[in-house]
C-alpha positions in Angstrom: 30.6 75.4 322.7 33.5 77.0 320.8 35.2 73.7 320.2 32.1 72.3 318.5 32.7 70.4 315.2 31.2 72.9 312.8 31.3 70.6 309.9 29.3 68.0 311.8 26.9 70.7 313.1 26.2 71.9 309.6 25.5 68.5 308.3 23.2 67.5 311.2 21.4 70.9 311.3 20.5 70.4 307.6 19.4 66.8 308.1 17.5 67.2 311.4 15.5 70.4 311.8 12.0 71.2 312.8 10.9 72.1 309.3 11.4 68.4 308.4 9.4 67.1 311.3 7.2 64.8 309.4 4.8 62.0 310.4 5.8 59.5 313.0 6.3 56.8 310.4 8.9 59.0 308.6 11.0 59.2 311.8 12.5 55.8 311.1 14.5 54.7 314.1 12.9 57.4 316.3 9.3 56.6 315.5 6.9 55.5 318.3 6.5 52.2 316.6 10.2 51.5 316.1 11.0 52.5 319.7 8.2 50.3 321.2 10.6 47.7 322.7 12.9 50.4 324.0 10.1 52.3 325.6 8.7 49.1 327.2 12.0 47.8 328.5 14.1 50.9 329.4 12.3 51.7 332.7 13.1 48.3 334.1 16.7 48.6 333.0 16.9 52.0 334.7 15.6 50.4 337.9 17.9 47.4 337.7 21.1 49.6 337.5 19.7 52.4 339.7 19.9 54.9 336.9 18.2 58.1 338.1 19.6 60.7 335.7 20.5 60.5 332.0 22.0 62.6 329.3 20.3 61.9 326.0 22.9 62.8 323.3 21.3 63.4 319.9 17.9 63.9 321.6 16.4 65.2 318.3 12.9 66.4 319.3 12.6 64.1 322.3 9.4 62.7 320.9 9.7 59.0 322.1 12.1 59.7 325.0 9.7 62.2 326.6 7.3 59.3 327.3 10.0 57.8 329.7 11.3 60.7 331.7 8.8 60.8 334.5 10.8 60.4 337.7 14.2 60.7 335.8 16.5 63.6 336.0 16.6 64.1 332.2 19.0 66.2 330.1 19.0 66.2 326.3 21.5 67.6 323.9 21.7 67.8 320.1 24.1 69.3 317.7 21.3 70.6 315.5 20.8 74.2 316.6 17.4 74.6 314.9 16.1 71.4 316.6 17.2 72.6 320.1 15.8 76.1 319.6 12.5 74.7 318.6 12.5 72.2 321.4 13.3 74.9 324.0 10.4 76.9 322.7 7.9 74.1 322.6 9.0 72.3 325.8 10.5 74.8 328.2 10.2 72.2 331.0 12.8 70.0 329.3 16.5 70.5 330.1 17.9 70.5 326.6 21.0 72.2 325.2 22.9 72.7 322.0 25.6 70.1 322.4 28.3 68.2 320.5 29.0 64.8 322.0 32.5 64.8 320.5 33.7 68.1 322.0 31.4 69.4 324.8 31.6 68.6 328.5 29.0 66.2 329.7 26.7 66.8 332.7 27.1 64.7 335.8 24.5 61.9 335.3 24.3 58.1 335.8 23.9 57.2 332.1 25.0 58.6 328.8 22.4 57.5 326.3 23.5 57.6 322.7 20.9 56.4 320.2 21.9 56.5 316.6 24.4 59.3 316.9 27.6 57.2 316.6 26.4 55.7 313.2 26.9 59.2 311.8 30.4 59.7 313.1 33.8 58.9 311.6 36.2 56.7 313.5 38.0 59.8 314.7 34.8 61.3 316.1 33.6 58.0 317.6 36.9 58.0 319.5 36.3 61.6 320.6 32.9 60.6 321.8 34.3 57.6 323.8 37.1 59.7 325.3 34.7 62.5 326.2 32.6 60.0 328.1 35.6 58.4 329.8 36.8 61.8 331.0 33.4 62.5 332.5 32.0 61.2 335.8 29.3 59.2 334.0 29.5 55.5 335.0 27.3 54.0 332.3 27.0 54.4 328.5 24.1 52.9 326.5 24.8 53.2 322.8 23.6 51.8 319.4 25.3 48.6 318.6 24.9 46.0 315.8 26.0 42.6 316.8 26.5 41.4 313.2 27.8 44.7 311.7 31.2 45.4 310.4 32.8 48.7 311.0 33.7 51.1 308.2 35.1 54.6 308.3 34.0 57.5 306.1 34.6 61.1 305.8 31.9 63.8 305.8 32.3 64.7 302.1 30.4 61.6 300.9 26.9 62.9 301.5 24.9 61.3 304.3 27.4 60.0 306.8 26.3 56.5 308.0 27.7 53.2 309.0 26.5 50.5 311.3 28.6 50.1 314.5 29.7 46.9 316.0 31.6 47.8 319.2 32.7 44.2 319.8 35.0 44.0 316.8 37.9 45.9 315.2 38.8 48.7 315.7 36.9 49.0 319.0 37.0 45.5 320.6 34.7 46.2 323.5 33.9 43.2 325.9 30.4 41.8 326.0 27.9 44.5 327.1 26.4 44.3 330.6 23.0 44.4 329.2 21.2 45.0 325.9 17.7 46.0 324.6 17.1 44.8 321.1 15.3 47.4 319.0 13.1 45.1 316.9 14.2 41.5 316.8 16.0 39.4 319.4 19.4 39.7 317.8 21.2 42.3 315.7 20.6 46.0 316.3 20.3 47.0 319.9 21.0 49.6 322.6 24.0 48.1 324.5 25.0 49.0 328.0 28.6 49.2 329.2 30.1 50.4 332.5 33.3 52.4 332.3 35.0 49.8 334.5 34.6 47.3 331.6 36.3 49.6 329.2 39.1 51.1 331.2 41.8 48.8 329.7 40.8 49.9 326.2 42.0 53.5 326.7 
């Protein structure tokens, strides 16, 4: 969209583009191996909360998520234009669009799924993401969360923008999530599920 954060788009398009699509092992947090627990447990979570449609923000090349979308109404978005162009070419059956989670309107779905994206966003942009979700009709958000992390802000001039996010502590202070799926162990880094009703009083 016109309001897209061009600074962020530039950084992410350089970091994530099809030319760099390397072996599965080099995908880190998006590898098939790393996402094994997510891929195993997400279908049950979707059933439990009657989630039939999702918007996958920061979908990258949809490699691991595409194994789950049978029977789901799936939309993907990514701020990296080269990634989306390539994805639309290789997978015309997928509904994917060039999208900035901090500025662009969200489709009407049951769940906003935000894996890893928020760890690359400044406090100001995390807040924009949160407000963007809250002003949509999407009841659920599932987002990367580190139970033991401490939050730190950064600006985008410092090279690779990255900080773990613990949504339970300052400055966010979310209540306990409704549900979690741990990524590797049984504590620490997970995908945490919140309903908008739990977070209303934070606005």
